[in-house]
VEXDREN-2710 file (C-alpha; in Angstrom, 1 decimal):
% VEXDREN-2710
k/r/px/py/pz
1/UNK/60.3/-37.5/-69.9
2/UNK/57.5/-39.4/-68.3
3/UNK/59.7/-40.3/-65.3
4/UNK/60.8/-36.6/-64.9
5/UNK/57.3/-35.4/-65.3
6/UNK/56.1/-37.6/-62.5
7/UNK/58.9/-36.6/-60.2
8/UNK/58.2/-32.9/-60.8
9/UNK/54.5/-33.4/-60.1
10/UNK/55.5/-35.5/-57.0
11/UNK/57.6/-32.6/-55.6
12/UNK/54.8/-30.1/-56.1
13/UNK/52.3/-32.4/-54.5
14/UNK/54.2/-33.2/-51.3
15/UNK/53.7/-29.9/-49.5
16/UNK/49.9/-30.4/-49.8
17/UNK/50.0/-33.6/-47.8
18/UNK/49.9/-33.1/-44.0
19/UNK/50.9/-36.2/-42.1
20/UNK/49.0/-35.1/-39.1
21/UNK/45.9/-34.3/-41.1
22/UNK/43.5/-37.1/-40.9
23/UNK/41.5/-35.8/-43.9
24/UNK/44.6/-35.8/-46.1
25/UNK/45.4/-39.4/-45.3
26/UNK/41.9/-40.5/-46.0
27/UNK/41.5/-38.6/-49.2
28/UNK/44.3/-40.2/-51.2
29/UNK/43.1/-43.8/-51.0
30/UNK/39.6/-42.8/-51.7
31/UNK/40.6/-41.0/-54.9
32/UNK/42.7/-43.9/-56.1
33/UNK/40.1/-46.5/-55.0
34/UNK/39.4/-47.7/-58.5
35/UNK/43.0/-47.7/-59.9
36/UNK/44.7/-51.0/-60.8
37/UNK/46.9/-52.8/-58.3
38/UNK/50.0/-51.8/-60.3
39/UNK/49.2/-48.1/-59.9
40/UNK/48.6/-48.5/-56.2
41/UNK/52.0/-50.2/-55.7
42/UNK/53.7/-47.5/-57.7
43/UNK/52.2/-44.7/-55.6
44/UNK/53.0/-46.5/-52.4
45/UNK/56.6/-47.5/-53.3
46/UNK/57.6/-44.4/-55.4
47/UNK/58.1/-46.6/-58.5
48/UNK/58.5/-45.4/-62.0
49/UNK/55.4/-44.9/-64.0
50/UNK/54.8/-44.3/-67.6
51/UNK/54.2/-41.0/-69.2
52/UNK/50.6/-41.9/-69.8
53/UNK/50.1/-42.4/-66.0
54/UNK/51.8/-39.1/-65.3
55/UNK/49.7/-37.3/-67.8
56/UNK/46.5/-38.7/-66.3
57/UNK/47.6/-37.9/-62.7
58/UNK/48.9/-34.3/-63.3
59/UNK/45.6/-32.4/-63.6
60/UNK/44.1/-34.2/-60.6
61/UNK/47.2/-33.7/-58.4
62/UNK/47.3/-30.0/-59.2
63/UNK/43.6/-29.6/-58.5
64/UNK/43.9/-31.4/-55.1
65/UNK/47.0/-29.4/-54.2
66/UNK/45.2/-26.2/-54.7
67/UNK/42.3/-27.2/-52.6
68/UNK/44.6/-28.3/-49.8
69/UNK/46.4/-25.0/-49.7
70/UNK/43.1/-23.2/-49.3
71/UNK/41.9/-25.4/-46.5
72/UNK/45.0/-25.6/-44.4
73/UNK/44.6/-22.4/-42.4
74/UNK/41.0/-23.3/-41.5
75/UNK/41.8/-26.7/-40.4
76/UNK/44.8/-25.4/-38.3
77/UNK/42.5/-23.0/-36.4
78/UNK/39.9/-25.7/-35.8
79/UNK/42.5/-28.0/-34.5
80/UNK/43.8/-25.4/-32.1
81/UNK/40.3/-24.7/-30.8
82/UNK/39.7/-28.4/-30.4
83/UNK/42.8/-28.8/-28.3
84/UNK/41.8/-25.9/-26.1
85/UNK/38.3/-27.3/-25.6
86/UNK/39.7/-30.6/-24.7
87/UNK/41.9/-29.0/-22.1
88/UNK/38.9/-27.0/-20.7
89/UNK/36.9/-30.2/-20.6
90/UNK/39.6/-31.9/-18.5
91/UNK/39.7/-29.0/-16.1
92/UNK/36.0/-29.0/-15.8
93/UNK/35.8/-32.7/-15.1
94/UNK/38.5/-32.4/-12.5
95/UNK/36.9/-29.5/-10.7
96/UNK/33.5/-31.0/-10.7
97/UNK/34.9/-34.2/-9.3
98/UNK/36.6/-32.3/-6.6
99/UNK/33.4/-30.5/-5.7
100/UNK/31.4/-33.8/-5.6
101/UNK/34.0/-35.4/-3.3
102/UNK/33.9/-32.4/-1.0
103/UNK/30.1/-32.5/-0.9
104/UNK/30.0/-36.2/0.0
105/UNK/32.6/-35.7/2.7
106/UNK/35.2/-37.9/1.0
107/UNK/37.8/-35.1/0.9
108/UNK/39.5/-34.8/4.3
109/UNK/41.3/-31.9/5.7
110/UNK/44.7/-33.3/5.0
111/UNK/43.9/-34.0/1.4
112/UNK/42.6/-30.5/0.9
113/UNK/45.9/-29.1/2.3
114/UNK/48.0/-31.2/-0.1
115/UNK/46.0/-30.3/-3.2
116/UNK/45.7/-26.6/-2.4
117/UNK/48.5/-25.7/-4.8
118/UNK/47.0/-27.8/-7.5
119/UNK/43.7/-26.1/-7.2
120/UNK/45.3/-22.7/-7.6
121/UNK/47.1/-23.9/-10.8
122/UNK/43.8/-25.1/-12.2
123/UNK/42.3/-21.7/-11.5
124/UNK/45.1/-20.0/-13.5
125/UNK/44.7/-22.4/-16.4
126/UNK/41.0/-21.8/-16.3
127/UNK/41.5/-18.0/-16.7
128/UNK/43.9/-18.5/-19.6
129/UNK/41.5/-20.9/-21.3
130/UNK/38.6/-18.4/-20.9
131/UNK/40.6/-15.7/-22.7
132/UNK/41.6/-18.0/-25.6
133/UNK/38.1/-19.4/-26.1
134/UNK/36.0/-16.2/-25.4
135/UNK/36.0/-15.1/-29.1
136/UNK/34.5/-18.4/-30.2
137/UNK/31.4/-18.1/-28.0
138/UNK/30.4/-14.4/-28.4
139/UNK/27.8/-15.1/-31.1
140/UNK/26.0/-17.8/-29.1
141/UNK/26.3/-16.2/-25.7
142/UNK/22.6/-15.5/-25.2
143/UNK/21.5/-18.9/-26.5
144/UNK/24.0/-20.8/-24.3
145/UNK/23.2/-19.3/-21.0
146/UNK/20.7/-22.0/-20.2
147/UNK/23.4/-24.6/-20.8
148/UNK/25.8/-23.2/-18.2
149/UNK/27.2/-25.5/-15.6
150/UNK/28.4/-24.0/-12.3
151/UNK/31.4/-25.5/-10.6
152/UNK/32.7/-24.2/-7.2
153/UNK/36.3/-24.2/-6.1
154/UNK/37.3/-23.5/-2.5
155/UNK/40.4/-21.4/-2.4
156/UNK/41.4/-21.9/1.2
157/UNK/41.8/-24.8/3.5
158/UNK/39.0/-25.0/6.0
159/UNK/35.2/-25.2/5.9
160/UNK/34.4/-21.5/5.8
161/UNK/36.3/-20.7/2.5
162/UNK/34.5/-18.4/0.0
163/UNK/33.4/-20.1/-3.2
164/UNK/34.4/-19.0/-6.7
165/UNK/31.8/-20.0/-9.3
166/UNK/32.6/-20.8/-12.9
167/UNK/30.3/-21.5/-15.9
168/UNK/31.0/-23.6/-19.0
169/UNK/29.4/-22.4/-22.2
170/UNK/29.9/-23.2/-25.9
171/UNK/32.1/-20.2/-26.1
172/UNK/34.5/-21.1/-23.3
173/UNK/35.0/-21.4/-19.6
174/UNK/34.4/-18.3/-17.6
175/UNK/33.4/-17.1/-14.1
176/UNK/29.6/-17.4/-13.6
177/UNK/27.5/-14.3/-13.0
178/UNK/27.3/-13.4/-9.3
179/UNK/24.1/-14.6/-7.7
180/UNK/21.5/-12.1/-6.9
181/UNK/21.5/-10.9/-3.3
182/UNK/19.0/-12.8/-1.2
183/UNK/16.3/-10.6/0.4
184/UNK/17.3/-9.8/4.0
185/UNK/15.3/-11.3/6.8
186/UNK/12.5/-9.0/7.9
187/UNK/13.3/-6.8/10.8
188/UNK/11.1/-7.2/13.8
189/UNK/9.7/-3.9/15.0
190/UNK/9.0/-4.0/18.7
191/UNK/6.7/-1.5/20.2
192/UNK/4.2/-1.5/23.1
193/UNK/1.8/-3.2/20.6
194/UNK/4.1/-6.2/20.0
195/UNK/6.4/-7.6/17.4
196/UNK/5.6/-6.3/13.9
197/UNK/7.6/-7.6/10.8
198/UNK/8.9/-4.8/8.6
199/UNK/10.4/-5.5/5.2
200/UNK/14.0/-5.0/4.2
201/UNK/15.8/-5.9/7.4
202/UNK/17.1/-2.3/7.7
203/UNK/18.3/-0.6/10.8
204/UNK/16.0/1.5/12.9
205/UNK/14.0/-1.2/14.6
206/UNK/13.8/-1.1/18.4
207/UNK/13.6/-4.1/20.7
208/UNK/11.4/-4.9/23.7
209/UNK/11.7/-7.4/26.4
210/UNK/8.5/-9.2/25.5
211/UNK/8.4/-11.0/22.2
212/UNK/5.2/-12.8/22.7
213/UNK/3.7/-11.5/19.5
214/UNK/1.0/-9.0/18.5
215/UNK/-1.1/-7.4/21.2
216/UNK/-4.7/-8.4/21.5
217/UNK/-7.9/-6.9/22.8
218/UNK/-8.4/-8.2/26.3
219/UNK/-11.3/-6.3/27.9
220/UNK/-13.7/-3.4/27.6
221/UNK/-16.0/-1.2/29.6
222/UNK/-19.0/0.9/28.7
223/UNK/-19.8/4.1/30.6
224/UNK/-23.1/5.8/30.4
225/UNK/-22.5/9.5/31.3
226/UNK/-24.8/12.5/31.0
227/UNK/-24.9/13.4/27.4
228/UNK/-23.1/10.4/25.8
229/UNK/-21.7/6.9/26.1
230/UNK/-18.0/6.2/26.4
231/UNK/-16.3/2.9/25.5
232/UNK/-13.0/2.0/27.1
233/UNK/-11.1/-0.8/25.4
234/UNK/-7.9/-2.3/26.8
235/UNK/-5.3/-4.6/25.3
236/UNK/-3.4/-7.5/27.0
237/UNK/-0.4/-5.2/27.4
238/UNK/-2.3/-2.4/29.0
239/UNK/-2.9/0.0/26.1
240/UNK/-6.2/1.8/26.4
241/UNK/-8.3/3.2/23.6
242/UNK/-11.5/5.3/23.9
243/UNK/-14.6/5.5/21.6
244/UNK/-18.0/7.1/21.7
245/UNK/-20.9/4.8/20.7
246/UNK/-23.7/7.3/21.1
247/UNK/-27.0/8.1/19.4
248/UNK/-29.3/10.7/20.9
249/UNK/-32.3/9.0/22.5
250/UNK/-31.2/5.5/21.8
251/UNK/-28.1/5.0/24.0
252/UNK/-29.5/1.9/25.7
253/UNK/-30.0/0.2/22.4
254/UNK/-26.5/1.2/21.3
255/UNK/-24.9/-0.1/24.5
256/UNK/-26.6/-3.5/24.0
257/UNK/-25.3/-3.6/20.4
258/UNK/-21.8/-2.7/21.6
259/UNK/-21.8/-5.7/24.0
260/UNK/-22.9/-8.0/21.3
261/UNK/-20.2/-6.9/18.9
262/UNK/-17.4/-6.9/21.4
263/UNK/-17.8/-10.6/21.9
264/UNK/-16.3/-10.9/18.4
265/UNK/-13.6/-8.3/19.1
266/UNK/-12.1/-9.6/22.4
267/UNK/-9.1/-11.8/21.6
268/UNK/-8.5/-10.3/18.2
269/UNK/-5.2/-8.6/17.2
270/UNK/-5.6/-4.9/18.1
271/UNK/-3.5/-3.9/15.1
272/UNK/-6.0/-5.4/12.7
273/UNK/-8.5/-2.5/12.7
274/UNK/-9.7/-2.9/9.2
275/UNK/-10.2/-6.7/9.5
276/UNK/-12.2/-6.2/12.7
277/UNK/-14.3/-3.6/11.0
278/UNK/-15.0/-5.8/8.0
279/UNK/-16.0/-8.7/10.2
280/UNK/-18.5/-6.6/12.2
281/UNK/-19.8/-4.8/9.1
282/UNK/-20.5/-8.2/7.4
283/UNK/-22.5/-9.4/10.4
284/UNK/-24.9/-6.4/10.3
285/UNK/-25.0/-5.7/6.6
286/UNK/-28.6/-7.0/6.3
287/UNK/-29.9/-5.1/9.3
288/UNK/-27.7/-2.0/9.1
289/UNK/-29.1/1.2/10.7
290/UNK/-28.2/4.1/13.0
291/UNK/-28.1/2.1/16.2
292/UNK/-25.8/-0.6/14.9
293/UNK/-23.6/1.9/12.9
294/UNK/-23.2/4.0/16.1
295/UNK/-22.1/1.0/18.0
296/UNK/-19.6/0.1/15.2
297/UNK/-18.3/3.7/15.2
298/UNK/-17.5/3.6/18.9
299/UNK/-15.6/0.3/18.5
300/UNK/-13.7/1.5/15.5
301/UNK/-12.7/4.8/17.2
302/UNK/-11.3/2.9/20.2
303/UNK/-9.3/0.5/17.9
304/UNK/-7.7/3.4/16.0
305/UNK/-6.9/5.1/19.3
306/UNK/-5.0/2.0/20.4
307/UNK/-3.2/1.6/17.1
308/UNK/-2.0/5.2/17.2
309/UNK/-0.8/5.0/20.8
310/UNK/1.0/1.7/20.1
311/UNK/2.9/3.1/17.1
312/UNK/3.2/6.5/18.9
313/UNK/1.7/8.3/15.9
314/UNK/-1.5/10.5/15.5
315/UNK/-4.2/8.6/13.6
316/UNK/-4.0/11.0/10.6
317/UNK/-0.5/9.8/10.0
318/UNK/-1.8/6.2/9.8
319/UNK/-4.5/7.3/7.3
320/UNK/-2.0/8.6/4.8
321/UNK/-0.9/11.9/6.3
322/UNK/-2.4/15.3/6.8
323/UNK/-2.9/17.7/3.8
324/UNK/-3.6/20.7/6.0
325/UNK/-2.5/22.1/9.3
326/UNK/-5.7/23.8/10.4
327/UNK/-9.3/22.7/10.4
328/UNK/-12.2/25.1/10.2
329/UNK/-15.0/24.4/12.6
330/UNK/-18.7/25.4/12.7
331/UNK/-20.7/25.6/15.9
332/UNK/-24.2/24.4/16.5
333/UNK/-26.5/27.0/18.0
334/UNK/-30.0/28.5/18.0
335/UNK/-31.9/25.3/18.3
336/UNK/-35.4/24.5/19.6
337/UNK/-36.9/27.3/17.4
338/UNK/-36.2/29.9/20.0
339/UNK/-37.3/33.5/19.7
340/UNK/-34.9/35.8/17.8
341/UNK/-33.6/37.3/21.1
342/UNK/-32.5/33.9/22.4
343/UNK/-30.9/32.9/19.1
344/UNK/-28.9/36.1/19.1
345/UNK/-27.6/35.4/22.7
346/UNK/-26.4/32.0/21.7
347/UNK/-24.8/33.2/18.5
348/UNK/-22.8/35.9/20.3
349/UNK/-21.6/33.4/22.9
350/UNK/-20.3/31.2/20.2
351/UNK/-18.5/34.0/18.5
352/UNK/-16.9/35.0/21.8
353/UNK/-15.5/31.5/22.1
354/UNK/-13.7/32.0/18.7
355/UNK/-16.2/30.5/16.2
356/UNK/-16.4/32.3/12.9
357/UNK/-19.0/29.9/11.4
358/UNK/-22.4/29.0/13.0
359/UNK/-25.0/26.4/12.1
360/UNK/-28.5/27.5/12.9
361/UNK/-31.1/24.8/13.3
362/UNK/-34.7/25.4/12.3
363/UNK/-37.8/23.3/13.0
364/UNK/-40.5/22.5/10.5
365/UNK/-42.9/25.6/10.2
366/UNK/-46.5/24.9/11.0
367/UNK/-48.6/24.0/7.9
368/UNK/-51.7/25.9/9.1
369/UNK/-50.1/29.3/8.1
370/UNK/-47.0/28.4/6.0
371/UNK/-46.4/31.9/4.8
372/UNK/-46.2/33.3/8.4
373/UNK/-44.0/30.4/9.5
374/UNK/-41.6/31.0/6.7
375/UNK/-41.3/34.7/7.6
376/UNK/-40.6/33.9/11.2
377/UNK/-37.7/31.7/10.3
378/UNK/-36.3/34.4/8.0
379/UNK/-36.6/37.0/10.8
380/UNK/-34.6/34.8/13.2
381/UNK/-31.8/34.2/10.7
382/UNK/-31.8/37.9/9.8
383/UNK/-31.5/38.9/13.5
384/UNK/-28.5/36.6/14.0
385/UNK/-26.9/37.9/10.9
386/UNK/-27.2/41.5/12.1
387/UNK/-25.8/40.5/15.6
388/UNK/-22.7/38.7/14.4
389/UNK/-22.0/40.7/11.2
390/UNK/-21.0/39.6/7.8
391/UNK/-17.6/38.2/8.9
392/UNK/-19.3/35.2/10.4
393/UNK/-20.5/32.5/8.1
394/UNK/-24.0/31.0/8.6
395/UNK/-25.3/27.6/7.7
396/UNK/-29.0/26.8/7.9
397/UNK/-29.9/23.2/9.0
398/UNK/-33.4/22.1/8.0
399/UNK/-32.8/18.8/9.8
400/UNK/-34.8/16.9/7.1
401/UNK/-38.1/18.0/8.7
402/UNK/-39.3/20.6/6.1
403/UNK/-41.7/19.5/3.3
404/UNK/-40.6/20.1/-0.2
405/UNK/-42.9/23.0/-1.0
406/UNK/-42.0/24.9/2.2
407/UNK/-38.3/24.1/1.7
408/UNK/-38.3/25.7/-1.7
409/UNK/-39.9/28.8/-0.3
410/UNK/-37.5/29.0/2.6
411/UNK/-34.4/28.6/0.5
412/UNK/-35.5/31.4/-1.8
413/UNK/-36.3/33.8/1.1
414/UNK/-33.1/33.1/3.0
415/UNK/-30.8/33.9/0.1
416/UNK/-30.8/37.6/1.1
417/UNK/-28.8/36.7/4.3
418/UNK/-26.1/35.0/2.5
419/UNK/-25.9/31.5/4.0
420/UNK/-23.0/29.3/3.0
421/UNK/-25.2/26.1/2.6
422/UNK/-28.6/24.6/3.3
423/UNK/-28.3/21.3/5.2
424/UNK/-30.8/18.5/4.7
425/UNK/-33.5/20.6/3.1
426/UNK/-35.8/17.5/2.5
427/UNK/-36.9/14.5/4.5
428/UNK/-34.9/11.3/4.2
429/UNK/-37.3/9.9/1.7
430/UNK/-37.0/13.0/-0.5
431/UNK/-33.6/12.3/-2.1
432/UNK/-35.2/11.5/-5.4
433/UNK/-36.3/15.1/-5.9
434/UNK/-33.3/16.6/-4.1
435/UNK/-31.5/17.5/-7.3
436/UNK/-34.6/19.4/-8.5
437/UNK/-34.8/21.3/-5.2
438/UNK/-31.0/22.0/-5.2
439/UNK/-31.2/23.4/-8.8
440/UNK/-33.8/26.0/-7.6
441/UNK/-31.3/27.9/-5.5
442/UNK/-27.8/29.3/-5.9
443/UNK/-26.8/28.2/-2.3
444/UNK/-25.0/24.8/-2.1
445/UNK/-27.1/22.0/-0.6
446/UNK/-25.7/19.3/1.7
447/UNK/-27.0/15.9/2.7
448/UNK/-25.9/12.5/4.1
449/UNK/-26.4/12.7/7.8
450/UNK/-28.9/9.8/7.8
451/UNK/-27.0/7.6/5.4
452/UNK/-25.6/4.4/6.8
453/UNK/-23.9/2.8/3.9
454/UNK/-21.5/3.7/1.0
455/UNK/-24.3/2.9/-1.5
456/UNK/-26.4/5.8/-0.2
457/UNK/-23.5/8.3/-0.6
458/UNK/-22.8/7.0/-4.0
459/UNK/-26.4/7.6/-5.1
460/UNK/-26.2/11.2/-3.9
461/UNK/-23.1/11.7/-5.9
462/UNK/-24.4/10.0/-9.0
463/UNK/-27.5/12.2/-9.0
464/UNK/-25.4/15.3/-8.7
465/UNK/-27.8/16.6/-6.2
466/UNK/-25.5/18.0/-3.5
467/UNK/-22.5/20.3/-3.2
468/UNK/-21.4/19.0/0.1
469/UNK/-21.4/15.5/1.7
470/UNK/-22.1/15.6/5.4
471/UNK/-21.7/12.1/7.0
472/UNK/-22.3/11.8/10.7
473/UNK/-19.5/10.8/12.9
474/UNK/-21.6/7.7/13.7
475/UNK/-21.6/6.4/10.1
476/UNK/-19.3/3.5/11.1
477/UNK/-16.2/5.2/12.4
478/UNK/-13.0/6.5/10.8
479/UNK/-12.7/3.5/8.5
480/UNK/-15.9/4.3/6.6
481/UNK/-15.6/8.1/6.9
482/UNK/-12.3/8.0/5.1
483/UNK/-13.8/6.2/2.2
484/UNK/-16.6/8.7/2.0
485/UNK/-14.2/11.6/2.0
486/UNK/-12.3/10.0/-0.9
487/UNK/-15.5/9.6/-2.8
488/UNK/-16.4/13.2/-2.3
489/UNK/-12.9/14.3/-3.4
490/UNK/-13.0/12.2/-6.6
491/UNK/-16.3/13.9/-7.6
492/UNK/-15.3/17.4/-6.7
493/UNK/-17.8/17.6/-3.9
494/UNK/-17.1/19.2/-0.5
495/UNK/-16.7/17.1/2.6
496/UNK/-18.2/18.6/5.8
497/UNK/-18.8/16.0/8.6
498/UNK/-21.2/16.8/11.4
499/UNK/-20.6/15.8/15.0
500/UNK/-23.4/16.4/17.5
501/UNK/-21.5/14.2/20.0
502/UNK/-18.7/14.4/22.5
503/UNK/-14.9/14.5/22.4
504/UNK/-14.1/11.1/20.9
505/UNK/-16.4/11.5/17.9
506/UNK/-15.0/15.0/17.3
507/UNK/-11.4/13.8/17.5
508/UNK/-12.0/10.9/15.2
509/UNK/-13.7/13.3/12.7
510/UNK/-10.8/15.7/12.8
511/UNK/-8.3/12.9/12.0
512/UNK/-10.2/12.2/8.8
513/UNK/-10.7/15.9/8.0
514/UNK/-6.9/16.4/8.1
515/UNK/-6.5/13.8/5.3
516/UNK/-9.6/14.8/3.2
517/UNK/-8.8/16.5/-0.1
518/UNK/-12.1/18.4/-0.4
519/UNK/-12.6/19.2/3.3
520/UNK/-14.8/22.3/3.9
521/UNK/-15.6/22.5/7.6
522/UNK/-16.3/20.4/10.7
523/UNK/-19.5/20.9/12.7
524/UNK/-19.3/20.4/16.5
525/UNK/-21.0/21.2/19.8
526/UNK/-17.6/21.8/21.5
527/UNK/-18.0/24.6/24.1
528/UNK/-21.8/24.3/24.4
529/UNK/-23.9/22.5/26.9
530/UNK/-26.3/19.8/25.9
531/UNK/-29.1/22.3/26.3
532/UNK/-27.5/24.6/23.8
533/UNK/-26.7/21.8/21.4
534/UNK/-30.3/20.7/21.5
535/UNK/-31.5/17.8/23.7
536/UNK/-34.3/15.8/22.1
537/UNK/-36.4/15.3/25.2
538/UNK/-38.3/12.3/26.2
539/UNK/-37.6/9.2/28.3
540/UNK/-34.0/8.7/26.9
541/UNK/-33.0/12.3/26.8
542/UNK/-29.8/13.4/28.4
543/UNK/-29.6/16.1/31.0
544/UNK/-27.4/19.1/30.3
545/UNK/-23.7/18.4/30.6
546/UNK/-20.5/19.7/29.3
547/UNK/-19.1/16.7/27.5
548/UNK/-15.7/18.2/26.9
549/UNK/-15.0/18.5/30.6
550/UNK/-13.8/14.9/30.5
551/UNK/-10.8/16.0/28.3
552/UNK/-7.7/17.1/30.0
553/UNK/-5.9/18.6/27.0
554/UNK/-8.4/21.1/25.7
555/UNK/-5.6/23.5/24.9
556/UNK/-4.9/21.2/21.9
557/UNK/-8.4/22.1/20.6
558/UNK/-8.1/25.9/21.0
559/UNK/-9.8/27.9/18.2
560/UNK/-7.5/30.4/16.6
561/UNK/-8.3/33.9/15.2
562/UNK/-9.5/32.3/11.9
563/UNK/-12.0/30.0/13.5
564/UNK/-9.8/26.9/13.0
565/UNK/-8.5/24.2/15.3
566/UNK/-5.0/22.8/14.9
567/UNK/-4.0/19.3/14.0
568/UNK/-4.0/16.9/16.9
569/UNK/-0.5/15.6/17.2
570/UNK/-0.7/13.4/20.2
571/UNK/-0.6/9.6/19.6
572/UNK/-4.0/8.0/18.8
573/UNK/-7.0/10.2/18.4
574/UNK/-5.1/13.0/20.1
575/UNK/-7.2/13.6/23.2
576/UNK/-6.6/12.6/26.8
577/UNK/-9.6/11.4/28.8
578/UNK/-9.9/11.8/32.6
579/UNK/-10.8/8.3/33.4
580/UNK/-11.4/8.9/37.0
581/UNK/-13.9/11.6/36.2
582/UNK/-15.7/9.4/33.7
583/UNK/-16.1/6.6/36.2
584/UNK/-17.4/9.0/38.8
585/UNK/-19.9/10.6/36.4
586/UNK/-21.1/7.1/35.2
587/UNK/-21.5/6.0/38.8
588/UNK/-23.6/9.0/39.7
589/UNK/-25.6/8.9/36.5
590/UNK/-26.6/5.3/36.9
END
């Protein structure tokens, strides 16, 4: 019985032993490690054993057989995966070796031809291995991306064959992700200004024969003409820009400042308008004043004119684009404290030229009899209002010459004639009480013509003392005027620049007006002689002259039925200067 029992147990135990399973072969000796030599010989040689041995072995054999049956499927899958990984490893080593040999130049053209078929077979095996092993690596895909190894295989004989990239991860061998597209080389935009790098490398760039680089400022000329000063700036490639560095009564000082500043401008890239402006502004920041800012304004205007002409765009397009198509203008008239009859004649002439808004200047009333002086101003404004009717808007410019007490009385008395604003009702040193004066009337108050820095405009806005900001065109040019316009728009304050100068200053102001969110109106002397606009008199005063006679395209500044001028669409500042006439006038004037 003991012998039969052993044989029965032996037959049931045999299926649990896998000759290829290394674990099965190692387990049996370990379990019988402490048996006697006789028992070991019996197991090894299939000898007969006693019933006592079979009874002691039976439970252990059954228990091990059960465990082996449970583990067999798992081991079988692991072994299959191990074989596949080993195959993948062989493929990887071979492909990597092939790539290294090619990189070092050891693989010749003939060798590449002979092994072409082998490479294709390897590629097919790689795809099959990828499919078989993909399931095993899904869980660790994200963690294993950093361990990827790229191998390149050339599919064609020759040096220009496209590369196929593969990546080895814990989950298998698969084609690597396509590399991100490298940014295209920048396209070089060629214009009359020079070569300008544009991003993206897209089509649309034009070419020019000269690739010498960006254009630079090469020379300049200053012309003193009756009524103003013109600055002509030329680049190395022949582009010409015009500016107007002018300050009534101080033109000689402005010309000297222009010559000093231009020594830092000649040789600079004409396209770098803002950089040049920053450089010059930094040099004068401790001595900033009307003379220096007027000189800086003329230089800035000429640079913007060059930039617009080089890119064949109006300046307002370079400032961000226009937000309106028409610009309301207000005409200066009725200066020098004329009698009511003279003021009425000037006002009617302005309306005949198309203006529907007038700016009347008043002088400081005499202090000996302030009440009579105030009444005389009121009568003059009333006479003009009666002559032009209610359809024409009126602004009253106090010019910062009226004392606070008189100013309060005038503003209250003039309300009956319906002015649209009171300009500079207090002297320049009266801004601390300007908010108090402004609160005493229902008519908006404007200020800012004497300000030369952004800080001064910021103070006016912080005190909430004005309803309109009125920077002068000579505040530093377009570059600073645009910043002031944005400050006004952010605070909900109107923007109404004044321009008691000639064509370049007006054109520069209109370019900013087109982009200003809170633009109200633009003051100008266009269409009036210097006598009508108000010459200051004295040693440096300018004789009467029509400044806009130097412009050959005055049709672009024609005033429409609503008292507005259209956008200037010509490249640069938008006006064309008759250079021959300027030279002749400057020669005769000197």
